[in-house]
BAFI-3210 file (N, C-alpha, C; in Angstrom, 3 decimals, decimal comma, padded with zeros to 6 digits):
// residues 326
n [1|2|3|4|5|6|7|8|9|10|11|12|13|14|15|16|17|18|19|20|21|22|23|24|25|26|27|28|29|30|31|32|33|34|35|36|37|38|39|40|41|42|43|44|45|46|47|48|49|50|51|52|53|54|55|56|57|58|59|60|61|62|63|64|65|66|67|68|69|70|71|72|73|74|75|76|77|78|79|80|81|82|83|84|85|86|87|88|89|90|91|92|93|94|95|96|97|98|99|100|101|102|103|104|105|106|107|108|109|110|111|112|113|114|115|116|117|118|119|120|121|122|123|124|125|126|127|128|129|130|131|132|133|134|135|136|137|138|139|140|141|142|143|144|145|146|147|148|149|150|151|152|153|154|155|156|157|158|159|160|161|162|163|164|165|166|167|168|169|170|171|172|173|174|175|176|177|178|179|180|181|182|183|184|185|186|187|188|189|190|191|192|193|194|195|196|197|198|199|200|201|202|203|204|205|206|207|208|209|210|211|212|213|214|215|216|217|218|219|220|221|222|223|224|225|226|227|228|229|230|231|232|233|234|235|236|237|238|239|240|241|242|243|244|245|246|247|248|249|250|251|252|253|254|255|256|257|258|259|260|261|262|263|264|265|266|267|268|269|270|271|272|273|274|275|276|277|278|279|280|281|282|283|284|285|286|287|288|289|290|291|292|293|294|295|296|297|298|299|300|301|302|303|304|305|306|307|308|309|310|311|312|313|314|315|316|317|318|319|320|321|322|323|324|325|326]
n.u [000,846|000,502|001,980|000,694|-002,280|-004,025|-007,152|-009,050|-009,333|-011,025|-011,223|-013,027|-013,461|-015,688|-017,032|-018,131|-019,255|-021,499|-020,164|-018,401|-014,955|-013,091|-010,372|-008,731|-008,971|-009,870|-007,610|-005,050|-002,691|000,112|002,191|005,051|006,591|009,313|009,715|010,137|008,082|007,785|005,984|004,992|004,500|002,910|002,023|-001,228|-002,102|-003,072|-001,505|-000,668|-003,290|-003,837|-001,909|-002,828|-005,410|-004,608|-004,103|-006,232|-006,612|-007,988|-009,852|-012,821|-015,957|-014,895|-015,350|-014,766|-013,994|-013,593|-010,832|-008,464|-005,944|-004,245|-001,982|-004,041|-006,199|-008,768|-008,217|-010,200|-012,314|-011,676|-012,213|-012,190|-010,328|-008,820|-007,638|-006,122|-004,267|-003,004|-001,832|001,386|002,471|002,227|001,933|003,113|003,758|005,753|005,380|004,959|006,791|008,301|007,915|005,273|004,204|005,557|004,972|005,361|005,855|006,548|009,194|011,185|011,840|009,878|007,747|008,274|008,323|005,699|004,348|005,391|004,517|001,467|001,016|002,779|002,234|003,806|004,993|005,758|009,211|012,541|012,940|011,445|012,696|015,210|014,662|013,859|016,252|017,763|016,438|016,775|019,679|019,618|018,719|020,884|021,196|022,328|021,616|021,091|019,710|017,143|016,036|015,685|013,727|011,623|012,293|014,832|016,324|017,901|016,619|017,186|017,698|015,304|013,680|014,933|014,120|011,349|011,489|012,537|010,422|008,395|009,438|009,147|007,687|008,448|007,301|006,072|005,589|006,313|005,414|006,673|006,061|007,024|009,561|012,011|011,484|011,679|014,471|017,968|020,174|022,408|021,588|019,253|020,408|021,482|019,343|017,802|019,884|019,847|017,145|017,404|019,346|018,045|015,990|017,256|018,272|016,015|014,170|012,010|009,048|008,480|006,673|007,403|007,000|007,212|008,164|010,169|011,351|013,830|015,008|013,420|014,061|016,631|016,239|013,975|012,269|010,053|008,024|005,268|003,297|001,339|-001,566|-004,098|-005,471|-005,242|-003,411|-001,021|001,011|002,945|005,769|009,046|011,745|014,049|013,023|010,770|011,864|014,000|012,952|010,193|006,797|004,243|003,190|003,174|004,822|007,250|007,608|007,979|010,373|011,994|012,289|014,221|017,503|020,239|023,407|026,118|025,267|024,985|022,948|020,646|020,954|020,547|018,168|016,122|013,858|010,378|006,984|004,063|001,261|-001,043|-001,988|-005,259|-008,333|-009,896|-012,552|-013,552|-012,653|-011,035|-012,670|-012,371|-008,968|-007,437|-005,135|-004,827|-005,289|-002,729|-000,985|001,762|001,561|-001,065|-003,822|-006,689|-008,556|-008,212|-009,565|-011,938|-011,767|-012,076|-009,464|-007,351|-005,174|-003,070|-001,421|002,034|004,599|007,176|006,142|005,026|002,733|000,592|-001,541|-002,484|-003,416|-001,508|-000,100|001,421|-000,644|-002,936|-006,346|-007,520|-008,480|-006,224]
n.v [-001,249|002,241|005,069|007,471|008,210|009,880|010,334|011,302|014,048|016,965|020,470|023,307|026,765|028,714|031,742|035,186|035,936|034,655|032,544|029,615|028,828|026,572|025,178|022,754|019,902|016,910|015,307|012,764|011,179|009,231|008,250|006,731|005,486|007,233|008,289|011,087|013,423|015,624|018,638|020,630|023,792|026,845|029,802|029,744|027,281|025,350|024,178|024,846|024,818|022,063|021,142|022,318|021,132|018,529|018,556|019,478|022,315|024,251|027,332|028,237|027,245|026,234|023,741|020,316|017,146|013,645|011,531|011,367|009,339|008,440|006,211|004,415|005,495|007,762|011,166|013,101|012,088|012,060|012,677|015,854|015,549|013,316|014,234|016,365|014,872|013,719|015,684|017,206|015,183|012,984|014,019|017,023|020,405|022,739|025,834|028,328|031,214|032,472|034,669|035,238|033,226|032,679|033,797|037,070|038,308|036,486|034,541|032,435|029,824|029,403|029,054|026,699|025,051|025,273|023,725|021,267|020,648|020,701|018,809|016,523|016,012|016,594|017,952|021,084|022,309|021,216|019,149|019,879|022,262|021,327|019,599|021,579|023,036|020,872|020,505|023,037|022,843|020,601|021,678|023,369|025,566|027,364|026,411|028,423|030,409|030,032|031,901|034,158|036,518|036,431|038,600|039,095|037,161|036,065|035,484|032,882|031,707|031,921|030,179|027,828|027,601|027,231|024,707|023,022|023,579|022,041|019,565|019,002|017,089|014,744|013,773|011,555|012,268|015,059|018,128|020,449|023,537|025,527|026,293|027,681|029,782|032,660|033,065|033,706|032,466|030,862|030,283|028,921|026,489|025,528|025,035|023,147|021,054|020,490|019,544|017,231|015,719|015,415|013,735|011,410|010,820|010,449|008,921|010,448|010,959|013,211|015,916|018,032|021,308|023,593|026,133|025,422|023,362|022,294|022,227|020,313|018,028|017,538|016,722|015,051|011,953|011,396|013,487|015,583|017,583|020,363|021,993|024,349|023,244|020,523|017,567|017,325|016,045|013,236|011,591|009,799|011,685|012,620|011,995|013,665|016,190|016,295|015,295|015,992|015,217|016,554|019,705|021,812|021,093|020,958|023,533|024,651|023,278|024,456|026,846|027,192|028,512|027,716|027,668|029,186|028,557|029,821|029,879|029,850|032,230|034,195|033,567|033,399|031,128|031,147|031,403|032,622|034,563|033,663|031,248|030,043|031,695|029,996|030,226|030,466|028,369|027,174|025,444|021,842|020,868|022,690|023,965|024,739|027,384|028,690|026,917|025,918|023,894|023,236|021,764|021,273|019,644|020,088|022,064|020,851|018,246|016,507|015,997|013,598|011,836|009,932|006,747|007,331|006,166|004,159|004,158|006,613|009,251|011,548|014,437|014,889|015,361|014,622|012,547|009,451|006,830|007,907|007,898|009,466|011,068|012,614]
n.w [-000,076|-000,800|000,820|000,441|-001,248|-003,572|-004,846|-007,610|-007,027|-006,328|-005,955|-005,143|-004,994|-003,240|-004,118|-003,976|-006,318|-008,954|-010,207|-009,367|-008,431|-009,825|-008,597|-008,383|-010,402|-010,520|-009,722|-009,488|-007,542|-006,340|-003,656|-002,355|000,605|001,638|-000,966|-003,348|-004,800|-007,443|-008,061|-010,644|-012,263|-013,522|-011,517|-010,306|-011,262|-009,529|-007,587|-004,922|-003,848|-004,119|-002,229|000,213|000,440|001,068|003,622|004,866|004,894|003,564|002,899|004,545|003,423|001,135|-001,426|-001,371|-003,025|-003,607|-002,656|-000,077|000,847|003,582|004,402|003,859|005,215|005,024|004,856|004,614|005,919|008,565|012,023|013,993|016,185|015,410|013,095|014,058|015,385|013,352|011,814|011,571|012,948|011,271|008,699|007,357|006,610|004,697|004,384|001,648|001,715|004,379|005,958|005,981|007,464|009,877|013,194|013,910|016,328|018,038|019,518|017,514|018,655|020,442|018,887|017,524|019,761|020,630|018,579|019,201|021,756|021,286|019,334|019,656|022,122|024,380|027,460|029,175|029,914|030,310|028,494|026,097|025,233|024,811|022,598|020,742|020,350|019,173|016,716|015,481|015,157|013,507|011,141|010,387|012,083|014,997|018,257|019,917|018,344|018,827|020,532|018,947|017,135|014,080|012,470|012,971|011,616|008,658|005,233|004,448|006,813|008,030|006,535|006,946|009,609|009,298|008,023|010,156|011,932|010,617|010,771|013,525|014,862|013,798|011,100|008,550|005,992|004,002|002,883|000,775|-000,099|-002,485|-001,188|-001,746|-003,173|-002,486|-002,002|-002,538|-005,096|-004,056|-001,405|-001,967|-003,016|-000,756|000,912|-000,587|-000,612|002,133|002,490|000,848|002,408|004,834|003,946|003,224|005,818|007,481|005,973|004,656|002,932|000,154|-001,066|-003,460|-004,490|-007,074|-009,453|-011,115|-013,169|-013,632|-011,032|-009,856|-011,410|-010,370|-007,697|-007,425|-007,908|-009,416|-011,509|-011,675|-013,800|-013,556|-014,955|-015,239|-013,075|-013,361|-013,788|-016,171|-017,332|-016,262|-014,962|-014,992|-013,565|-015,187|-017,742|-018,013|-017,709|-019,693|-022,019|-022,582|-023,123|-023,346|-024,636|-022,874|-020,679|-022,058|-022,807|-020,137|-019,295|-021,360|-020,533|-018,682|-018,623|-020,703|-019,729|-021,220|-023,816|-026,985|-028,837|-027,170|-025,736|-027,809|-028,831|-026,619|-025,000|-024,431|-023,133|-024,366|-022,935|-020,314|-017,573|-017,904|-016,762|-014,000|-013,870|-016,349|-018,331|-021,365|-023,860|-024,509|-024,688|-022,002|-022,599|-025,208|-026,314|-025,919|-026,951|-028,992|-030,875|-031,293|-032,888|-035,147|-033,752|-031,046|-029,547|-029,133|-028,147|-025,250|-023,018|-021,451|-019,194|-020,963|-021,603|-022,121|-022,723|-020,912|-017,689|-018,027|-018,458|-020,407|-021,198|-023,931|-027,301|-028,977|-028,059|-028,785|-029,732|-028,353|-028,005|-030,145|-033,096|-035,164]
ca.u [000,021|001,212|001,852|-000,345|-003,122|-005,007|-008,024|-010,125|-009,485|-011,586|-011,315|-013,754|-013,668|-017,040|-016,863|-019,269|-019,770|-022,196|-019,348|-017,355|-013,696|-012,493|-008,950|-008,167|-010,030|-009,704|-006,070|-004,865|-001,300|000,360|003,471|005,498|007,552|010,787|009,766|010,042|007,365|007,873|004,772|005,481|003,416|002,835|001,091|-002,628|-002,362|-003,743|-000,455|-000,936|-004,596|-003,682|-001,261|-003,872|-006,391|-004,102|-004,061|-007,637|-006,442|-008,709|-010,815|-014,123|-016,767|-014,413|-015,888|-013,891|-014,432|-012,434|-010,318|-007,033|-005,750|-002,871|-001,961|-005,388|-007,174|-009,265|-008,074|-011,404|-013,306|-011,271|-012,844|-011,192|-009,239|-007,942|-006,962|-005,249|-003,215|-002,221|-001,061|002,615|003,100|002,202|001,911|003,426|003,821|006,612|004,601|005,584|007,045|008,518|007,654|003,866|004,017|006,100|004,519|006,560|005,952|007,104|010,539|011,129|011,925|008,594|006,675|008,492|007,876|004,168|004,083|005,831|003,400|000,150|000,959|003,545|001,786|004,951|004,656|006,754|010,358|013,982|012,767|010,985|013,649|016,207|014,231|013,837|017,627|018,249|015,764|017,577|021,026|019,386|018,675|021,955|021,153|022,792|020,508|020,862|018,874|015,693|015,638|015,600|012,526|011,811|013,038|016,319|017,011|017,913|015,650|017,522|017,617|013,830|013,332|015,315|013,232|010,047|011,697|012,645|009,111|007,600|009,932|009,177|007,027|008,955|006,326|006,481|005,321|006,484|004,866|007,432|005,412|007,992|010,373|013,173|011,111|012,119|015,924|018,897|020,581|023,312|020,766|018,372|021,171|021,784|018,043|017,698|020,822|019,273|016,083|017,931|020,006|016,965|015,066|018,137|018,436|014,813|013,234|010,909|008,380|008,426|006,028|008,193|006,286|007,928|007,990|011,337|011,464|015,264|015,145|012,759|014,879|017,699|015,969|012,781|012,254|009,112|007,590|003,963|003,135|-000,145|-002,052|-005,594|-006,092|-005,071|-001,983|-001,152|002,071|003,739|006,777|010,283|012,303|014,861|012,320|009,902|012,718|014,811|012,148|008,807|005,740|003,202|003,886|003,390|005,955|008,339|007,767|008,530|011,807|012,782|012,444|015,542|018,577|021,391|024,484|027,177|024,849|024,764|021,701|019,631|021,201|020,098|016,740|015,523|012,515|009,232|005,503|003,176|000,006|-001,195|-002,904|-006,724|-009,231|-010,524|-014,061|-013,711|-011,844|-011,337|-013,174|-011,312|-007,776|-007,448|-003,835|-004,916|-005,027|-001,376|-000,203|002,391|001,352|-002,490|-004,606|-008,112|-009,337|-007,774|-010,592|-013,196|-011,601|-011,699|-008,111|-007,115|-003,936|-003,012|000,059|003,038|005,762|007,268|005,815|004,763|001,519|000,429|-002,875|-002,309|-003,806|-000,282|000,679|001,297|-001,647|-003,976|-007,562|-007,995|-008,020|-005,634]
ca.v [-000,006|003,444|006,018|008,512|008,058|010,891|009,775|012,102|015,293|018,322|021,476|024,397|027,810|029,426|033,107|036,065|036,038|033,491|031,356|029,057|028,711|025,238|025,240|021,456|019,235|015,410|014,809|011,613|010,817|008,202|008,408|005,667|005,797|007,613|008,831|012,393|013,720|017,004|019,025|021,876|024,463|028,212|030,363|029,716|026,091|024,638|023,340|025,153|024,445|020,732|020,966|022,641|020,167|017,203|018,762|020,118|023,669|025,116|028,271|027,826|027,349|025,466|022,377|019,239|015,850|012,692|010,716|011,479|008,346|008,347|004,813|003,700|006,213|009,058|012,409|013,891|011,458|012,094|013,642|016,841|015,018|012,440|015,080|017,182|013,900|013,501|016,995|017,398|013,876|011,964|014,852|018,291|021,218|023,903|026,863|029,227|032,478|032,321|035,980|035,279|031,997|032,764|034,843|038,225|038,801|035,285|033,956|031,205|028,626|029,321|028,587|025,267|024,347|025,066|022,481|019,942|020,547|020,442|017,635|015,527|015,674|016,731|019,016|021,978|021,942|021,161|018,295|020,496|023,142|020,590|019,268|022,789|023,145|019,802|020,828|024,097|022,312|019,789|022,395|024,141|026,827|027,154|026,304|029,882|031,263|029,763|033,209|035,212|036,812|036,259|039,770|039,038|036,083|036,247|034,751|031,568|031,142|031,728|029,050|026,718|027,405|026,644|023,164|022,622|023,470|021,101|018,311|019,023|016,032|013,582|013,288|010,621|013,005|016,415|018,966|021,589|024,397|026,479|026,654|028,308|030,912|034,068|032,929|033,832|031,083|030,106|029,811|027,986|025,307|025,197|024,532|021,988|020,174|020,242|018,659|015,871|015,158|015,042|012,666|010,247|010,472|009,974|008,332|011,143|011,069|014,589|016,498|019,197|022,112|024,673|026,433|025,172|021,812|021,848|021,917|018,948|017,138|017,177|016,189|014,289|010,623|011,628|014,807|015,716|018,983|020,807|023,121|024,538|022,374|019,098|016,982|017,245|015,093|012,621|010,492|010,008|013,070|012,866|012,044|014,848|017,390|016,267|014,801|016,144|014,927|017,570|021,037|022,764|020,515|021,392|025,106|024,889|022,931|025,311|028,195|027,122|028,785|026,792|028,452|029,109|028,224|031,057|029,844|030,208|033,675|034,980|033,260|032,846|030,542|031,494|030,908|033,732|034,355|033,295|030,283|030,595|031,915|028,889|030,295|030,436|027,565|027,001|024,097|020,787|021,015|024,005|024,646|024,922|028,830|028,981|025,830|026,175|022,745|023,065|021,368|021,591|018,854|020,423|022,862|020,046|017,093|016,413|015,237|013,016|011,352|008,586|006,331|007,945|005,447|003,603|004,899|007,983|009,730|012,832|014,747|015,606|014,463|014,237|011,370|008,298|005,953|008,548|007,524|010,645|011,093|013,945]
ca.w [000,001|-000,834|001,936|000,207|-002,514|-003,953|-005,905|-008,243|-006,005|-006,846|-004,994|-005,661|-004,018|-003,289|-004,026|-004,042|-007,721|-009,225|-010,750|-008,387|-008,835|-009,769|-008,586|-008,583|-011,230|-010,781|-009,634|-008,793|-007,388|-005,394|-003,168|-001,481|001,647|001,250|-002,432|-003,578|-006,023|-007,808|-008,720|-011,207|-013,022|-013,236|-010,493|-010,636|-011,822|-008,516|-006,870|-003,495|-003,497|-003,816|-000,898|001,256|000,499|001,617|005,171|005,155|005,387|002,841|003,523|004,887|002,330|-000,117|-001,739|-001,825|-003,293|-003,904|-001,594|000,225|001,782|004,352|004,979|003,756|006,048|004,363|005,648|004,694|006,787|009,970|013,024|014,194|017,092|014,665|012,251|014,764|015,738|012,095|011,249|012,132|013,303|010,106|007,510|007,650|005,375|004,790|003,620|000,874|002,428|005,835|006,627|006,099|008,066|011,218|014,025|013,993|017,803|018,854|019,198|016,684|019,408|021,186|017,811|017,282|020,953|020,626|017,707|019,883|022,997|020,963|018,479|020,066|023,507|025,316|028,350|029,355|030,571|029,557|027,264|024,868|025,031|024,148|021,335|019,916|019,888|018,444|015,466|014,824|014,722|012,530|009,838|010,214|012,817|016,302|019,154|020,558|017,580|019,354|021,169|017,963|016,526|012,601|011,615|013,257|010,848|007,094|004,521|004,273|008,165|008,418|005,656|007,781|010,885|008,891|007,828|011,528|012,586|010,036|011,219|014,895|015,361|013,044|010,107|007,454|004,655|004,078|001,631|000,621|-001,047|-003,065|-000,127|-002,109|-003,975|-002,105|-001,748|-003,592|-005,685|-003,086|-000,319|-002,547|-003,097|000,610|001,328|-001,329|-000,023|003,387|002,338|000,476|003,541|005,674|003,397|003,448|007,180|008,154|005,098|004,478|001,680|000,046|-002,195|-003,645|-005,292|-007,533|-010,928|-011,788|-013,515|-013,453|-009,652|-009,619|-012,082|-009,558|-006,394|-007,414|-008,578|-010,350|-011,677|-012,187|-014,146|-013,387|-015,669|-015,144|-011,989|-013,619|-014,135|-017,807|-017,578|-015,108|-015,387|-014,254|-013,525|-016,349|-018,922|-018,243|-017,929|-020,916|-023,252|-022,174|-024,087|-023,266|-024,970|-021,674|-020,085|-022,901|-022,471|-018,699|-019,400|-022,209|-019,898|-018,025|-019,454|-020,882|-019,543|-022,356|-025,090|-027,687|-029,433|-026,191|-025,457|-028,981|-028,916|-025,440|-025,097|-023,542|-023,347|-024,264|-022,356|-018,854|-017,410|-018,077|-015,502|-013,628|-014,034|-017,806|-018,918|-022,698|-024,243|-024,895|-023,939|-021,628|-022,927|-026,599|-026,707|-025,805|-027,498|-030,242|-031,776|-031,384|-034,095|-035,157|-032,789|-029,611|-028,821|-029,123|-027,598|-023,826|-022,816|-020,095|-019,100|-021,653|-021,648|-023,010|-022,624|-019,702|-016,435|-018,259|-018,882|-020,603|-021,593|-025,033|-028,436|-029,770|-027,394|-029,576|-029,100|-027,811|-028,754|-030,773|-034,606|-035,319]
c.u [000,876|000,986|000,763|-001,083|-004,181|-005,962|-009,168|-010,319|-009,998|-011,607|-011,935|-014,062|-015,067|-016,628|-018,257|-019,979|-020,564|-021,478|-018,414|-016,144|-013,163|-011,025|-008,167|-009,210|-009,597|-008,297|-005,959|-003,208|-001,146|001,830|003,820|006,359|008,777|010,841|009,606|009,244|007,427|006,628|005,090|004,202|003,553|001,959|-000,376|-003,010|-003,071|-002,785|-000,659|-002,353|-004,617|-003,011|-002,156|-004,872|-005,928|-004,105|-005,401|-007,445|-007,022|-009,589|-012,048|-014,949|-016,266|-015,173|-014,890|-014,554|-013,411|-011,945|-008,680|-006,608|-004,351|-002,800|-003,350|-006,586|-007,492|-009,141|-009,491|-012,548|-012,898|-011,969|-011,830|-010,089|-008,382|-007,071|-005,910|-004,041|-002,359|-001,296|000,217|003,275|003,146|002,488|002,156|003,922|004,981|006,025|005,456|005,658|007,114|007,887|006,054|003,482|004,387|005,231|005,493|006,768|006,297|008,480|010,289|011,041|010,534|007,537|007,021|008,091|006,360|003,705|004,173|004,736|002,092|000,088|001,650|003,164|002,824|004,601|005,726|008,013|011,527|013,870|012,378|012,033|014,757|015,986|014,255|015,280|018,148|017,631|016,556|018,978|020,749|019,420|019,749|021,996|021,706|021,540|020,046|020,003|017,448|015,287|015,470|013,980|012,786|012,492|014,473|017,087|017,021|016,782|015,877|017,454|016,024|013,201|013,668|014,521|011,954|010,341|011,810|011,239|008,322|008,108|009,837|008,554|007,233|007,948|007,026|006,477|005,542|006,217|005,849|006,817|006,308|008,705|011,574|012,812|011,729|013,748|016,682|019,528|021,520|022,433|019,823|019,175|021,282|020,430|017,716|018,521|020,426|018,148|016,496|018,524|019,007|016,164|015,968|018,240|017,244|013,900|011,942|010,317|008,184|007,493|006,543|007,450|007,114|007,673|008,845|011,452|013,053|015,556|014,502|013,496|016,015|017,343|014,753|012,919|011,271|008,620|006,057|003,764|001,670|-000,430|-003,559|-006,148|-005,928|-003,605|-002,020|000,095|002,727|004,602|008,017|011,026|013,076|014,093|011,511|010,649|013,474|014,098|010,732|007,808|004,715|003,737|004,055|004,663|007,285|008,649|008,484|009,990|012,609|013,157|013,595|016,625|019,700|022,659|025,671|026,684|024,395|023,453|020,547|019,712|020,551|018,750|016,197|014,006|011,477|007,919|004,631|001,921|000,120|-002,123|-004,382|-007,371|-009,973|-012,091|-014,372|-012,850|-012,221|-011,971|-012,017|-010,159|-007,574|-006,131|-003,865|-004,660|-003,617|-000,432|000,555|002,102|-000,115|-002,978|-005,929|-008,925|-009,149|-008,930|-011,868|-012,971|-011,240|-010,407|-008,081|-005,755|-003,804|-001,496|000,909|004,516|005,958|007,187|005,533|003,233|001,375|-000,985|-002,737|-002,612|-002,636|000,455|000,499|000,304|-002,752|-005,219|-008,180|-007,641|-007,534|-005,516]
c.v [001,262|004,330|006,948|008,187|009,111|010,518|010,902|013,333|016,376|019,302|022,854|025,464|028,464|030,862|033,940|035,925|034,716|032,234|031,041|029,001|027,316|025,202|023,811|020,628|017,745|014,935|013,558|011,454|009,825|008,648|007,353|006,115|006,023|008,209|010,396|012,663|015,128|017,543|020,498|022,523|026,054|028,579|030,200|028,329|025,057|023,942|023,652|024,754|022,907|020,445|021,196|021,640|018,852|017,338|019,404|021,527|024,723|026,067|027,733|028,155|026,603|024,084|021,409|017,910|014,961|012,011|011,199|010,488|008,358|007,071|004,187|004,637|007,457|010,285|013,156|013,285|011,429|013,087|014,564|016,343|014,144|013,156|015,850|016,235|013,711|014,502|016,912|016,113|012,801|012,777|016,346|019,192|022,400|024,992|027,808|030,609|032,425|033,480|035,940|034,070|032,210|033,963|035,864|038,531|037,631|034,787|032,660|029,870|028,310|028,738|027,046|024,449|024,293|023,884|021,245|019,569|020,097|019,137|016,365|015,189|015,673|017,966|020,161|021,615|021,714|020,182|018,939|021,520|022,390|020,031|020,363|023,059|022,118|020,026|021,918|023,539|021,432|020,353|023,376|025,445|026,544|027,119|027,672|030,738|030,987|031,089|034,332|035,275|036,751|037,281|039,764|037,944|036,537|035,315|033,228|030,912|030,981|030,461|027,760|026,462|026,827|025,077|022,507|022,536|022,451|019,672|017,955|017,720|014,692|012,997|012,347|011,128|014,479|017,080|020,198|022,508|025,602|027,040|027,495|029,600|032,272|034,114|033,299|032,471|030,250|029,621|028,847|026,573|024,731|024,471|023,239|020,808|019,543|019,223|017,248|015,156|014,547|013,852|011,334|009,874|009,908|009,247|009,106|010,904|012,525|014,871|017,901|020,107|023,308|024,935|025,838|023,740|021,422|021,481|020,445|017,861|016,634|016,537|015,214|012,977|010,840|013,030|014,743|017,208|019,230|021,995|023,121|023,592|020,926|018,753|016,703|016,227|014,566|011,546|010,605|011,262|013,419|012,969|013,302|016,079|017,485|016,025|014,799|015,787|015,954|018,863|021,995|022,327|021,014|022,827|025,359|024,444|023,912|026,529|028,288|027,434|027,784|027,742|028,130|028,653|029,554|031,138|030,231|031,627|034,502|034,735|032,603|032,221|031,087|031,182|032,102|033,546|033,952|032,102|030,800|030,829|030,609|028,948|030,140|029,706|027,209|025,558|023,085|020,844|022,406|024,657|025,183|026,419|029,276|028,057|026,116|025,071|022,387|022,753|021,594|020,868|019,267|021,050|021,998|018,729|017,240|015,600|014,711|012,341|009,968|008,150|007,040|007,318|004,797|004,481|006,356|008,116|011,257|013,110|015,608|014,794|014,094|012,979|010,171|007,279|006,568|008,282|008,656|010,698|012,564|014,301]
c.w [000,003|000,460|001,629|-001,200|-002,487|-005,102|-006,308|-007,280|-006,797|-005,615|-005,699|-004,606|-004,350|-003,220|-004,235|-005,351|-007,931|-009,642|-009,807|-009,122|-008,697|-009,688|-008,864|-009,245|-011,500|-010,839|-008,935|-008,699|-006,248|-004,877|-002,115|-000,338|001,283|-000,258|-002,342|-004,903|-006,292|-008,554|-009,212|-011,948|-012,621|-012,051|-011,019|-011,260|-010,811|-007,506|-005,301|-002,966|-003,184|-002,474|000,243|001,553|001,230|003,122|005,686|005,669|004,406|003,377|003,640|003,644|001,043|-000,209|-002,142|-002,003|-003,725|-002,602|-001,381|001,244|002,189|004,906|005,028|004,434|005,288|005,152|005,690|005,543|008,235|010,778|013,453|015,278|016,342|013,621|012,775|015,215|014,438|011,646|012,235|012,524|012,063|008,716|007,922|006,377|005,785|003,904|002,809|001,647|003,875|006,532|006,867|006,987|009,650|011,959|014,258|015,459|018,674|018,582|018,444|017,531|020,051|020,073|017,595|018,619|021,106|019,831|018,557|021,114|022,455|020,175|018,911|021,548|024,484|026,216|028,274|029,905|029,570|028,346|025,920|024,402|024,286|022,703|020,273|019,392|019,001|016,893|014,734|014,340|013,591|011,084|009,692|010,968|014,242|017,081|019,757|019,739|017,963|019,933|020,157|017,447|014,935|012,066|011,982|012,418|009,381|006,418|004,517|005,808|008,398|007,653|006,441|008,977|010,416|008,737|009,150|012,268|011,890|010,575|012,796|015,439|014,566|011,975|009,219|006,074|004,786|002,759|001,795|-000,410|-001,414|-001,868|-000,457|-002,983|-003,706|-001,818|-002,820|-003,972|-004,770|-002,019|-000,736|-002,612|-001,691|001,257|000,664|-000,890|001,277|003,217|001,894|001,581|004,594|005,318|003,594|004,893|007,839|007,225|004,865|003,122|001,536|-001,162|-002,357|-004,700|-005,659|-008,959|-011,738|-012,106|-013,438|-012,019|-009,418|-010,161|-011,368|-008,338|-006,383|-008,205|-009,720|-010,446|-012,227|-012,594|-014,135|-014,385|-015,628|-014,144|-012,277|-013,894|-015,553|-018,127|-016,316|-015,614|-014,620|-014,388|-014,830|-017,598|-019,133|-018,375|-019,335|-022,160|-022,876|-023,360|-024,309|-023,681|-023,896|-020,944|-020,779|-022,684|-021,132|-018,702|-020,203|-021,575|-019,125|-018,946|-019,439|-020,883|-020,582|-023,748|-025,879|-028,284|-028,391|-025,830|-026,574|-029,116|-027,798|-025,588|-024,075|-024,003|-023,229|-023,415|-020,850|-018,747|-017,446|-016,760|-015,071|-013,936|-015,447|-018,456|-020,396|-022,801|-024,598|-024,095|-023,432|-022,084|-024,397|-027,047|-026,728|-026,472|-028,799|-031,240|-031,837|-032,787|-034,142|-034,065|-031,366|-028,883|-028,526|-028,526|-026,038|-023,672|-021,505|-020,163|-019,852|-021,566|-022,569|-023,061|-021,394|-018,470|-016,722|-018,796|-019,328|-021,297|-022,765|-026,295|-029,210|-029,299|-028,429|-029,002|-028,512|-028,610|-029,399|-032,238|-034,706|-036,778]
res [x|x|x|x|x|x|x|x|x|x|x|x|x|x|x|x|x|x|x|x|x|x|x|x|x|x|x|x|x|x|x|x|x|x|x|x|x|x|x|x|x|x|x|x|x|x|x|x|x|x|x|x|x|x|x|x|x|x|x|x|x|x|x|x|x|x|x|x|x|x|x|x|x|x|x|x|x|x|x|x|x|x|x|x|x|x|x|x|x|x|x|x|x|x|x|x|x|x|x|x|x|x|x|x|x|x|x|x|x|x|x|x|x|x|x|x|x|x|x|x|x|x|x|x|x|x|x|x|x|x|x|x|x|x|x|x|x|x|x|x|x|x|x|x|x|x|x|x|x|x|x|x|x|x|x|x|x|x|x|x|x|x|x|x|x|x|x|x|x|x|x|x|x|x|x|x|x|x|x|x|x|x|x|x|x|x|x|x|x|x|x|x|x|x|x|x|x|x|x|x|x|x|x|x|x|x|x|x|x|x|x|x|x|x|x|x|x|x|x|x|x|x|x|x|x|x|x|x|x|x|x|x|x|x|x|x|x|x|x|x|x|x|x|x|x|x|x|x|x|x|x|x|x|x|x|x|x|x|x|x|x|x|x|x|x|x|x|x|x|x|x|x|x|x|x|x|x|x|x|x|x|x|x|x|x|x|x|x|x|x|x|x|x|x|x|x|x|x|x|x|x|x|x|x|x|x|x|x|x|x|x|x|x|x|x|x|x|x|x|x|x|x|x|x|x|x]
***
């Protein structure tokens, strides 16, 4: 049995306007113990909504359907007490943007200690303080930084605190929602190396969310690419990055610059336009208005994930063997 199975997940936000906002539309993913899955896509493709749904952290009024099975137990069917016990101890998240996540008027050590007391059921005292110091040292910070406030730390240090906070109760599954977005290149590399080291040491399963396919190719075993609330391609990391099947995946991979390649410097690659408004999705394949290889059937053909090679799937009519007449 997989550690995590997501089946036909739909997330719809209820807003004041008559049209609801379908943020996630029929996503299926699986994750084994110790595996890393990369989730890529532009802003607005549903990645963070998917992550929030796994922990039931969606805004009030959101509509969710499908199943999120953690060790075979449906997270959506858990009672509040059981859900509270699962958060942090089984499933934890590193949120995007440390400044928006950490309490600015609390010392970072107190914030980590609070998670330990509430979710690991440990009381006050030297034991909790010792554990806070151990966590900070685990993520590369001296234990004395527990007394610092968030504004007294650099961006990379705050991100390390968030990782330590997520690991406070030794979860088996960690969701990292764009943990390196606001960091400079050198600090990004340090945080990525830290996550890889922690995974090897503790056997963590990780869902790593980012815009950068090249980063996922380095640290993930599998990559899933999202567009308009759906997964449009999934497969082994090297195949999706170096030989993408779906035109959107190819555009994401091509956006990564090739250092020293004069052809790329003279003709940089890019993808015009923006992801569609979820309330007004295009007919057929939602990518067809931006697709450089769209054909006549694309606006009229509902696409789904079709086999695209060994351990690969893609939602495109150009996939060899797709049941579509092109």
